[in-house]
Steps between C-alpha positions, in 0.01 A plus 500: 500500500390474134205280392563279201305613203407833645545800280488868578242653259419862504162590335338837454148550641357460153678167440395368838137592417528335150631178663222503757233543233657234279511259794127569582407452133668159486349394833148581379558332170628179663211502747248540213661204325521286812136508603362335183784246502411400861131467415576287183624210719738377228600138541856546373760759548618659173759749384609658185813333351722703270609230258594597153511237225729574215 
C-alpha cells in the first residue's frame, strides 16, 4: 500500500550527513531567535509582507 506524498529517495552517506547538519544548524538558529522573541512579550503578532509597489 502506497502512502500519498511518500517518495523513495536514495542518499549517499555524505548527503545524509549534510542534511542532518543543515537541519541541526536551522534548529539552533530558530531556537536562538525564538528565545529573545518570547522574552520581548510583544503585544501584537507581526510578519513580513512581500508587497511591491510599482
